[in-house]
N, C-alpha and C positions, 0 to 999 in steps of 0.2 A: 725764828720761823716755826710754825706748827709742823711737827714731823710725824704725827701718827694720824692715819686716815682710816675711818670706818665706813665701808660701803654697805648700805642697807639695800640688798638686792643684787643678785649675781647675773643680771641680764647682760646683753651684748655691750651696750655703751658703758655701763658701770664697770664691767670686767675690763674693757679696753682702757678706761681711765685709771683703774686700779693698777693695771700692768704698766701704764705710762709713769705713774708716780712711784711705783715700786722700782722701776728702772732708774729713776732719779736718786735712788738710795733711801727713800722714805719708808717708814714702817706702815704696812697696809694689811688690813684684815677685812674680808668680805663676809657678810651674813647672807645666807640664803636658806629658805625653809626646805628646799628640795635636797635630801641627803645625797642624791646622785650627783648633783652639781658640786656640792662640797667635796665629796670623795674624788670626783674627777679633777678638781683643781688641786687638792692636796696630794693625791697619789700620782696623777698622770701629768700635772702641769698643763691641763687643757680645760676648755669649757665647751665640750662637744655640742651641748644642747643649744648654745647661743652663738658660738663663734667658730663653728665648723673645724675644730681641732687645731686652731692656731696655737703654737707653743706660747706658754706664759712664763714669766720670770720665776726662777727657783725660789725666791724669797716670798712670793705671793702666797697667802694662806686664806683659808675659808673656814667658817664655823656655822653650825646650826643653832648656836646659843646666842640669842639676841642680847641678853644682858652682858655677856662676855664682850661682844663686839662693841656695844655702846660704852662700856667702861674703858675700852681700849683707845677710842679715838679722841683726838683733839678737834678734828673736823669730821662731821657726820655728813656723808654724801647720800642723799635720798635717790637711789637709782632704781626706782620702781615706776610703773606706768602711772599716768596722771590720775586714773580713776581709783587708785588705791592710796593716794597720798594721804588723805584724811585718816584712813584706817591705820596706816603704818605709823602716823604721828600719834594716834591714840595708844598704839602699842609701845612706842619708845618714850613717851613723855614721863613715865614714872622712873626711867633710868637716866634721863638727860641731866647734865650739869649746866648751870648758867653760862659758864665760860666757853662751852662748846659752840663752834660755828656750824650752822646748817647750810649745806649746799644742795640746791634742787636742780636736777638735770632733766626732769620730765618737761614735756611741752604740751600744753592744753589748758582748758579751764574746767572747773568742776561742774558736772551735770547737776541740775537742780538749783543749786545756789548761784551758778554762773560766775563764781569768784575765780580770780587768778590764783594760781597754785601757791604763790607766796602768801596770799591772804589766807588760804586754807591752812597753811603751816602756822601762821601767826594766830589763827583762831585756836589751834590746839596747843601750841607751844609759844606763848607770848613773851617768854623770858629770854629767848635766844635770837641773835641776829641771823637773818636769812640772806643768802646770796644765790642768785640765779645764774646758771651757766647755759649759754645757748650759742647757736651758730651752725654753719655747715660742717658737720663732723660725723660722718658715718663711722661706726665702731670698727667695721672691717678694715678701714684704712688707718684709723688711729692706732689699733693694736699692731699694725705692721710698720709703725713709725713713718708713715707717709705724711709729708708736711700738711698741717691743718691749722686753721686759725679760728678762734672763738671769741666770745665776749662775755664778761661777767658784769652783773649789776646788783645793786642793793640799795636800801634806804641808807645804809652806812657805807660810805665809800672807803672808810678805813677797813671794814670787813672785806669789801670787794678787792682792795689792794692786797690784802693778805692772801686771798684765794688766788689772785693773779700770780703771786710769787710761788705759791705751792704747785700750781699746774704748769707754769711756763717752762718750756724747754726749747732746744734748738729745732725740734720737729713739731712743737705744739705752742703756737704763739697765742697769747691771751691779751685782749684789750679790755679796758674798763669803759663803762657807759653809765652815767647817772640816771638815765631814763628807764627805770624799772618797768613801768607800764608798757612802754614801747617794745622793750626787749622781750617781755613775756608774750605780748599779743602777736608780735611778728613771728615768733617761733611756733605759736599755736595755730594761727590761721593758715600759714603756709602748708600745713598738712592737708587741709581741705583742698587747696589748689593743686597740690601734688597728686592727690587721689583723682581729681578731675582730669589732670594731665594724663594719668594712666588710662582713664576711660577713653580719652581721645585716641591714645595709642592702640588700645584694644579694638576700637571700632575700625582702625586702619587709616586714620587721618595722618597728615604729614607735619612737616616743620612749620608751615604757615599757621596751622591751627594751634600748635603748641605755643608758638611765639605770641599769638593773640591771647591765648588763655593765660599765659604767665603775666603778660602785661596788664590785661584787665583784672587779673587776680591780684596783682600788686595794688591796683586802685582800691579793691575791696579791703585789703589788709590795711592800707593807709586810712581809709574812711573809718573803719572800725577802731583802729588803734588811736587815732586822733580824738574820736568821739569819747574814748575812755580815759583820755588825758595824756596819751603818748605824744612825743614830738615827731613831726613829719620826717625830719632828717634821719631819725633812727631807722626808718624802714628802707633807706637806701644802703644801710650797713649790713653787718654780718648776720644779725638775727632776722633781717627782712629779706632783702634781695639775695644776699649770700645763701641763706638757707633755702629760699625759694628755688634758686637755680639748681642746687644739688639734689633736692628731693624730687623735682620735676623731671630731671634728666638722667638720674642714675638708677641702675637696676639693684643697687644696694638698698634703695628706698622701698620699704614695705608698703608705703602708701601708693607709690606708683605701681608696684607689682600687683597690689590688690585692685587698683583701678583698671589695669589691663584685663584682668579676669572678668571684672564687671562689664567692661566694654565688649567683651566676647560673649556675654550673655549668661555668665555663671551667677547663680543666686548668691546673695550676700552671705548667708550662713555657710555655704560651701566654700566661698572665697576665704573667709576667716579661718576655716578649718585647713584649707590648703596652705595659707601663709604660715600658720602655726605660732605666730607671735602677735602681740597687740598691734593693731593698725590704728594709730591715734586719730587719723583723719576721719574715721567713721564716727567716733564719739564727738569729736570736735565739730563736725558738720551739724549734728543735732543741737549741740549747745550753742553754737554761734548763730544758727538759724533762729533759735528762740531769743537770743540776745539781740540780734539785729531787729527783730520785730518789737522788742521791748524798748530799744533805743531809737527806733525808726531810722536805721542805717540801711541804705540800699546795698544789698549783696546778691546780685542776680545769679552769679555762678554758684554760690553757696546754696541759695534757694533751689536752684535747679538740681544740684547734686542731692540735696535733701529729698527731693521728690523721687529721684532715681533710687536712692537707698531705702527709703521708708514708705513710698507711696506707689511703687510699681511703675513709674514712668520709664519708658524705653529710652536708653541713652541717646539714640539717634534723634528721637523726638525732642529730647532736652536740648540738644545742640541746635536743632532747627528753631526751637522757641527762642533761644538766646540770639540767634542770627537774625531773627525777624522782629525783634523788639522795635519800638518806635525810634525814629531817627534822633540822634543826639550830637551835640558838640563834644569833641573828645574830652575836654577838661570839665564837662558837667560833673556834678557830684553824685551821679547815680548811673 
C-alpha cells in the first residue's frame, strides 16, 4: 500500500482527510502557502483558519516548501478549490514523478474551458493517473471521526482501488465507481442546487419548497450529467443524491449558508466576504449556465440562480418565475 500522502492545500477538507489518514498510521505532509496555517498545524496541532480549532493528530506535519511536499508523497492530494486546480498543476508538474497518483477532492468545472477537473489535471500532467474523491463529506464531521461514506472514480480502476484502500477506515467508508464523468458532474452541480436551497431558506420558505427544489434540482443534475456521458444510476448514489442531501440541509454547507444570506437580501460580494471561504456554487452556477446553453440542456433552477447572482434578479421573483412556468409532465426532460 502507498503510505506517504502529500496534501497540496491546507483547507478544511484537505486537513480533515490528512488527519484521517494520519490517524490510520500513514505518513502525511500538508503544503500550504500561508505561514500561519503551517505554524498552527506544526506548533499547536490545530488549523484555526479552516477547522475552528479541532485538535489534529500529533504526527501530522505541514510545510511551506512545495518541492519538499511533492518529493515526500506517493499519493498527491489536490486539496485546493476548483478554480485554482490548473494553476496548482502548473506549479507542481516540474516536481511530479510518473508513479505518483493524483487525487482530486475539489468539486466543480473550470470556468472558460468548461472542462471537468480531471480533464484540467490531465491537460497539465498527462503522465499521471488521476482519481476523483467525492460524496457527502463535510470536513467538520470527518475530522471528528463521525461516520462518513464517499466514492472514488478514475479512468484506471486499479488506481481507484489503491486510493480506496488508503482512505478506508471504520469511520470512513469508500466505494468505487467507474463512471468518472457522473461522479464529477454530480459533485459539481449539487453545489448550485445547495446554494439555491439556501436562498429559499433565507427568503423564509419551508420544507415543501426545499423538497421541491432538491427533487427538481436532481433532475437538472441528471440531465446535465447524462448529456456529458455520465450514467443515470450514478446520480442516485453518493456523488449525486447523497451529496445533494447533505449540502442542501446542513449548516456546515458553505453553499447553503451563502444562499441564506442572498435570500435575505445581502449583496453577493458581501456574502462571500461573510462566508470567508470559497463558495463553489457561485462559480459553478456561471460555468454550468454557460455549458447548459452550449449543450442545449434545460436547467431552469441554474438559469434562475444565475440571474439572481449576476443580473440582479430578486430571489422572490426568481421563485415566482419558476413556479409559473408552462405546465409539464413530471418526467419531461425540461
